[in-house]
N, C-alpha and C positions, 0 to 999 in steps of 0.2 A: 784487192780489198785487205785492209789492215786487220790483223788479229789483235787480240787484247790479252793482257795479263792483269791479275789483281795483285797489287803491290803491298807486301808486308815488309818487315825489316830485312827479309832474305830474298825479296822479289827483285826481278830485273826487268827493265823495259827491253823488248826485243830489238829496238832500233837504237839503243843508247850508244852502241859502239860507233855509230856514224855521226854522233854529235860532238862538236868541239868542246874541250874542257874535261875535267875529271869530276865525276859525281861525288858528292859528299856522302860518306858511309853513315848510315843511321843506326843508332842503338839507344834504347830507352834508358833513362836514369831514374833513380828513386824519386818518388813524388810526382812524376809526370803523369798527366792524364793520357790514357791510351784506350784502345778497343781490343778485345780478345775474341777469338773465334771459339765459341763454346757451343757444341751441339749443332754446328752448321750456321749459327747466328753470331753476328758481331755485337758484343755486349760492352757497355762502358765500364771503365775501371781505372785504378790508380796503381802505379808500380810501387811495390814495397821494397824490392831489391832486384837487381839484374846481374847475371853472371855471363861475361863475355866468353870465357873459356868453355863453359858448358852450353852456351847459346840458349839460355833459359831466362825467364823472368817470373818472379813471384808477384802475382797481381791480385788485388782485392777488386772484385768485379760484381756487377749487379745483373741478375738474370731472373726474369719472371717476378720482379719486385723483391727478390731476396738477395742479400749480400753474401758473397762467398769468397773464399781465399784459395788460390790454387797456383801451382807452378806450370807455366806454359812454355813449349818450345817457341823460340823467338819468331819462327815463321808464322805463328798464329797470333802475333801481336803487331799492332800497327797504331799510328797516330790517327786521331779522328779525321784529320784533313787529307790523309793519303788517298782515299778513294776519289777525291775531287780533282786530282792533278793528272796532267798528261805528260809529265817529264820527271826525270830524277831530280834530286835536289842539287843545285849548283851554287857557287859563289858568283853573284851577278854584279857587274861593275857598270858605272855610267860612262859616258863618252870621255869624261875627264880622267877617269881612273881613281878619283879621290873618294868616291862613295861606293860602298859595297852592301850587299844584302844576301843572306843565305836563304834561298827560297826555291820553290818548284813552280812550274807554269800551271795555272788553273785554266786559262783560256786565252785565245788570241783573236782579236777583232780586226780582220783584214780591212774592213771598210773604213774604220777610224784610225787604223795603224797604231793600236794600243795592245798591250799585253797585261794580263792580270796575274800577279804572282801571289803565292801563299807563303808567308814567312815560316821558316823552320822553327823559330823560337816560341812563337805564341799562336801560330795558326791564323793570324789576321791576313786579310787580302789587301793588296796594294796594286793600283792600276797606273801604268807608266806609258808614255809615248815611246814607241820602239826606236825612233830615230835619236832618242837621247841616251840610248844604251851604247856600250862599247861595240867595236867591230866584231869581236868574237861572239858576243851575246846576240847581235843582230843576225849573224850567220847561223847561230844555233836556232833562232826562231824561224828563219827561212826553211831550214831543214825540218823543223818540227811541223810546219804547215804541210809539208809534203809527206812526212813519215809517221806522224803521231797517230796513235790508235783512235778509233771512234770513242767519243766520250760516253760514259755510262750515265744515262739519264737519272737525275736525282729523284729519290722517292720523297714526296712531300709529306708533311705532318698529317696525322689523321684529324679530320675535321668532324665536328658533331653535326648530325643530321636531325632535323625535327622529327619526332616520332609520330605515329598515327594509331588510332584505334579502329581505322576503317578496314573492314574485311571485304574481300571480293564477294559478289553475290552467290547465294546458294542456288543449286539447280532445282530446288523444290518449286514446283509450279511453273517452271520455264517451258516454253514451247519446244516441240520436237520437229517443227517445220522450218525449212530454210527459205521459204517463199519470200520473206521480207529481208533476207540477208543476201545482198548482191555479191557477185564475184569480186575478188580483191586482187587485181593484177599488180605486178611490180611497177613502180614509177619509172624505172629504167631497166629493161631486160638485161640480164647478164649474158654476155657472149664470151665464150672461152675457146680458143683454138687448141688443137692438140699440140703437145710438145712437152719438154721437160728441161729442168735446170739442175745441175749438181753443184755441190760446194763441199769443201773439206770440213771435217770436224775441227773445232777449235781445241778440243781435248778429247781423250778417248771415250769418256763417259757421256759425251753430248748426244742427245737424241731429239727427235721431233716431238713436240707437244701439240702441234696444230697446223693444219693447212687450210687457208682461207682464200677461195677464188674471188677475185675482185672484178675481172672482166675487161672489156674494151678490145679493140682490134689487135692490140699487142699481147693481150692475154696476161694482164697483171695478176700475180698470185703472191700471197704472203705466207711464208713458212716461219713458224715460231719454234725455237729450240729451248731446251733446258737440260740440266743434268739428270741422268737416270736416278731413280729413287735409291737411297742409301749410298749415293756416290760420295767420294771424298771431295768432290768439286762443288759442294753445295754453296760455296761462297763466291762463285764466279757469276758474272752477269748472264742473263738470258738474252737471246738474240731474236730480232725481227729481220728476216731476210726478204727483201723485195726483189722479185724476179719477173722477167717477161718470158712467156712460153713460146712466142713466135720465133725468137732467136736463141732461146736457152741461156740468156745472160742474167747474171746477178747485177742489179742496178745499184743497190746500196744495202747497208745493214744499220740497224739501230740497236743499241744496247740498253736493256732495262735492268733495274736493280736485281741482285741475286734473289732467286726463289720466286720471282714474279712470273706467274703462268698466264699466258695469253689465252682467253677463253671466248672472245667475241671481237668482231670487227664491224665498224659502220663506215662503209666506203664513202658515202656522200659527204659526211662531216669529217672524214679523214681521222677517225678516232679508233683506238683499240681499248679493250677492257681487259685488265689483268687481275688475277686472284693472288693475293699474298697473305702474309700473316704478321700480326703484331707480336711484341715480346711476350704478351700474356696468352698466347695461343688463340687469339681471336682472329678470325678470317677478315681480310680487308679487300676492298675493291679499289682499283685505281684506273681512272680514265686518262689516256695519253693521246697527244697529237702525234700522228706518225703517217708519213707518206714519202714516196720517192723524192719529192721536191724538198724535203727537210733534211738538213745535215745531221740532226739528231732528234730523238724523240723528246717531247716536252710534256711534262706532267700537267694535268688539268685539275684534278681533285682526287682525294683519297679519303675513304671512310670505312668504318667497321660494318661488317655484314655477316652475322652468324657467329657461333661459338666453336665451329669445327675447324681444326687446323687445315691449312691449305693442301696438305698431302692426303687428306681424306677425299676419295673420289666423289662422295655424295654432294659436295658443294662446288664441283667444277663446271656446273652448267650455268650459263648466263647468256643474255641476249640484249642487244640494243633494240629498243622499241622505236626510237628516233634519235636525233642528234643531241637530245638532252635527257633521255629517259632510258633506264636499263631495268631488266628483270633478272633476279638472281635466286637460285635455290640455296636457302640458308642451311637446310638439313633435309633429312628424308621426309618428303611430303610437305615441306615448309618453304614458302616463297615470299619475296617482297619486291615491290616495284619502287624505284627511286627516281626522283627528279634531281639530278646531280648539279644542275645549274642553280635551282632554288635551294638545294641542300636540304631536302625533306623526303621522308618516306611517304609515298602516295597511298599504298594499301598493301595488305598482306592476305595470303590465302593458304588454306590447307588442302591437301590432295587426298581424297578418300580412296587410297590404293595401298596395298601391301608392298608393291614393288616400286612405286613412285616413278613410272615412266616419264620421259621428258616431255614437257609441253612444247608446242610448235606454233610459231607465228606464220600467218599467211604472207604471201609475197609482198603485199602492200602494207603489211604490219598494222592492219586495222582489226584483225581477229586473232585471238589467242585460243588455241585448242588445248584443253587440259584433259588427258586421258585418266579416267578413274575406274572404279570397280566394274560397274555395269552400265556406264554412260560416259560420254565425252562432253564436258562443259565448254561452251564457247563464250568467251567474255571479251569485252572491250579492253585492250591492253593498257590504255592510259588511265582507266578509272576503275576497272574491275567489274563494271556493269555486265550482268548476264545477258547474253544475246539469244542463246538456245541451249538445249540439253538433248543430245542424241543418244538413244538407247543402243546398247551393245548386245549382240547375241553371240553364241558360240564361245562363252567364257568371258573373262575380264579383258579389257582393252590393254594391250601391251605396247602399242605405238601408233602414232598418227602422222599423216603427211598431207600437205596441200600440193597440188600440181603447180607447174611453173606459171600458169596463168591465173592462179587463185580461183579456179572454177570448180574444182573437185577436191574432196577431202576423203582420203583413204584411212580406214580404221582397221587395224589388225588385232584379232583376238586369238584365242587358242585354236579355234577350228575354222575360222572364216575371215575373209577380207570383205569389208563393206565399203562401197564407194558412193558417197553422197554428192549431189550436185547443188551448188549454191544458187540461190535465186529461183528455185523451183520447189514445189510441194511434192515432188515425186518421191516414192520410197527409194531407198538405196539399192544399188546393184550388189547382190550378195554372191560371192563365189567361195567355194570351199578352199581352205588353206591348212588342212590338218597335217600336211607333210612339212610345214614350216616350223622351225623352232621359234619359241617366243623371243622377241627382240625389242629393245627399247628405242631402236632407231629404224626409220623407214623413210624412203625418198623415191619420188617419181623419176624414172629415166625417160620415158616417152608415154604416149597415150595408152599403151598396152602393157607396160612393164614397170615394176618397182624394185628397188634394191633394198633388201632386208638385212639389217645388221651390218651394213657396209660391205657385205660379201656375197649375198645370194640374190640372183636375179629371178623374180617371180613373174610369171605370165598370167595376166587376167583371163585371157582367152583359153589357155591350156589348163588354168587352175592348178598350176604346178610350179615348183622351183625348177628352172630349166638350166641354170649355169651358176658356177661359183667363181669368185675372183680372190686371188691370194697375192700378197706382196712377194716379190722376188728379192731374196736377201734376208737380212735379219728382221724378224717380225716386230712391228710396234703393236703391242697388244691393244685391241680395240677396247677392252674393259678398262684398261688403265689410261689410254690416250684416245678417247673416241673421236676427237677432232682431226685425226690424221686421215680421214676419208670423208669426202663431200661430193655431192652431185650438183653440177651446174651446166646448163645448156646441153643435156644428154651426155656430158662428159664425167668420167670418174676422175676426180681430183684427189691425189694421193701423196703420201710421203713415205719413203722407205729408207732403210739404212743399207749401205753396201760396204764391202771390205770387212776386215777383222779388227774390231775395236780393241781386242786384247793385244794386238801387235803395236807396241809403242812406236816403232819405227815407221809404221804405215797404218794408222788407225782407220783408214778408209774415209768414207764421206756420207753425205745425205743427199737424197734426190727428192725434188718436188716436181709433179708433172700432172698431165691430164691426157686421158685416152677416151676415145669414143666407144660407147656401149651400144649393142652387146659385144661387138668385136668380131674378129675373123671366125668363120665356119660355124658360129653359134646358130644362126637362123637355119642354115642348111641341115645341121645335125638334128635340131628340134623337129624340122619338117619331116624328116625321115623316120621318126619314131613310130613304133606300133604301140598305141596307147593301151590296148587290152593286155599286153604283156607286162605292163608296169604294176598290175594289181597282185597283191599277195593274198587278199581276201576278197571273194566275190561269190555270187550265188552258186550253190551246190558244194561249197567248201565246208568241211567239218570244223565246228568250234566247241570248246568245252565251256563250262560255266562255274564260277566261284562266287559265293555270296557271303559277305561279312557285315551283316546289317542287324544283328541282335534280334530284338523282338519283331523286326520287320522282314526277317529272312524269307518267309513264305510269300509275302506280298511282292518283294523285289524279284524273287525267283520266277514268279508268274509273269512279271513285267518283262524280264529278260527272255523268257520262253517266247512271248509274243513278238519281241523284237527279232529273235532268230527266225521265226516263221515269216514275219513281214519282209525281211531282207533275203528270204529264200536260202539261208544258210542251213546246214545240217547239224543238229545237236549230236555231238560225238564225244562222250566222256574220254578223257586222256588225250584229246587232240592237242597239237602244239600251240594252236591259237586259242586264247582264253578270254572270255568275257568276264570281267571282274567288277562286282558291285560292292562298294564300301560306304558305310555310314560311320562318321566319327565326330569328335568334338574338339575344337581348337583349344589351345592353352588360354587361360584367363588373361584378359587385357584390361588394364585400368583406364577408365574413360572419365573425362570431365566435360559436362555439357554446360555451356555458358548461355544464359538467357539474353535475348536481344530483341528489341522492338524495331530494329533498323529495317527499312524496306529492302536492303541488300541481302537480308537473311543472315544466317549464322552457321557455324560448323562446330563439331565436337572433337575432331581428330587432334587439333592442336590449339594451344592458347598463345596468341600473339600479343603480349603485353596487356592483359586485361586489367581493368581498373580494380581497386579494392572492393568496390561495390559489386562489380560483376562476379568476382571470386566469392564474395560472401553469399551471393544468391545462386552460385553454380550448384549443379547436382552431380555428385560423384557416385559412380557405381562400377562394378566389374562386368565387362562384357565377355561372354564365352559362347562363341558361335558354333552352330551345328553345320556339318558339311556332308554332302552326298556326292560321291565320285563314281564315275563309270570309266573303266579303262579297258581297251582291247590290247592284249599283250601277246607277244611271241617270245617266250623265254624272258630275257632281260630287256627286250626291245619293246618300246611303247609304240603301238601302231595308231592309236586314237585315244583321246581323253576328253572328258567333259565333266563339269562339276556345278553344283548349286549350293548356296549358303543360306542358312536360316540365321540371320544376324541382325542385331540392333544397328540401324543406320547411324552414320556419323552426323547427319543433319536431320532434324525432326521439326515438324510444325505442330505445336500443342494447342489443344482447345482450353478454354477457361477451366481451371481446376485440375487439369491433368498434370502429371509428372512423368518423367522418362520412365521411372520404375513402374508406374501404374500401367503403361502400355507395352512394357518390355516383352510380355508373353506373346503379344501379337506378332512379334518379329523373331524372337530368339526361340526357335523350336525346330525339331527334326523336319526334314523335307523328303519323306519317302515318295511323294508324288512326282519328284524329279524323274524317277525311273519310268514313269508312265508317259512323259512328254519328251524325253530326250531323243534327239534325232542323231542317228549314226548312219553314215553312208553305207550302202550295200556293197560298194566296191572301195577297198582301202589299199593305198599304194604301198609298195615295198619301200621300207625306210632306206634302202640302199640309194634311192634317188632323192634323198632329203636335201642334198646339195646340188641337185640338177644332174645333167647328163655329161658334164665335163667341168674342167677348171681352166681358167686363164690366169697366168702369173703376170703381174705388172711390176715394172721397175725401170731400170735404165734403158731397156730395150722395148718399151711399150708393152703390148699385150702378146703373150705367147700361149696359144690355146692347146689343150690336150683333152680329147674326149675320153670318157670311161671306156674300159675294155668290154667287149661282148655286149654291146647295147642291143636291145631287141629292135630290129628294123622291120 
């Protein structure tokens, strides 16, 4: 597999030494149009003067719409046409030797036996029959066909998309029954064999930005690479590595434009979605054609989506709804759906959540689950029509997941896991999950287990995290690159880094693979556990009480005393385990409520391109929520927590003559009654087992398990 280099005036093609002829050395002259690498981006400019001895050029360039003047090292200066070529510049002769041109190869068409050259003097392209070139030139082309690097796919211009005022439906008044919502299985189940494939880094700072299981009997998997953040290699292409897990081989690689981050793949249409950035720091989305059958990736369309730059993790989430529609997170709690074939925005929606956990599509892509504060909104992903709204207990929803058959939906909150069954009116199965850390990612492994945060295996039957999984080698941080772990066909599909990237002589490599969960010895270890020995708090254990609730202190103290008696704990002042009740008020938050007569409803968390009339009729006010919190603590450790909020909702249905301000007091008020109704388990687990009873490391050797020491058997 050929590697690549980005050619500037000081760059070299790795294979040039094998080509006949002497390359023409390049150096800019005053007045020539060039591009300069400023802040990791190539910006257009004009050379004012150049100094060969100092290897520098003074260039007037444009960045973010402003003209600047600066001296650049010559390695950060290039001609605009240089990224398009696959060879150095040569003097090319025809078969007679009478006609010459100074140019570099842009492409070779083996089917028509033509070569396209880019002229050195003016950057224009010229296409010639190969058999009309000289013998040396024809030999050079034959070697280029065998040795030239993969071409970097061209980034297309940004195209305007038709805007929309359509908002996704509000959850107000939506049904909480799933009886009329049938299961949504995948059209083609994904089958992934166990295996792995490794490949060398193209440069020391290359890392994995995503792993996307495709499936089939061969186990196709796509690994997407990019430079580490703050790397000096920000101007190199990002790579798409197509591999097969059954034989561990790399089939091909495609190169995308520098700083294009792959965030989603649609296998059926053979398309990938990348997140990039325009010169004015506006985020862009680009759809590419990419599959092992293609020689290089092909751009389909590119458009602007949000104002956050691409290095901001908040907008790295995106999904294909189908082969022509994508959904993208523009910013925290702000989303838009696009039809990229019709080049229009379909609808937008806000997410009523402080943490903005990721929405999830069902396997058949007919349902979009949006986790919010105390509910999960289910909408039709192609239109935003609300299908249902499921209530959440045990705190705010932190993550959701459909099982592989699209029959069950799991919702994780602070203290419980709720499992809803589609196509039935049955209430959800609720299991305690207070030992789990909040996570924005959740995935089903099998009927009884889910993977939380890409690392913790949770058992529905045990109501416990039972095992953890960690990468072997240099860690790719889940918070920075969440797409490096995925679940498909009960397999953990992963990407890890091996070797020492700081060793320039041997920077190591990258591994993409899949292992079957839960893995060796996990079931045996869990089956041998003595469950009663896992509890740090249980009946007859002493607890202390601390109350910080101002005027409600006596009332809350009485509530907590009753809770201690109900759970058969012993009140013991000075005990290491403390029941702590707190009532507080959040910082002020500016809100804008936009009136709407749309049957789809309306929201107040975000404004998505409102009309002037809507803004003129909007109601502005400051929301300041009340919060009641109960924590069970042991020193600095949190054993259990629950909270309730007295807050003005982000969506409201007003009656004739009402304003938001007029009904504000109904919602924004202290909630001391929370301490009367809050449920705390009588038995609370030792946080030592927060990550389960052991850990398995995955990497180039599959899964390597290691149970915790001194487990209670």
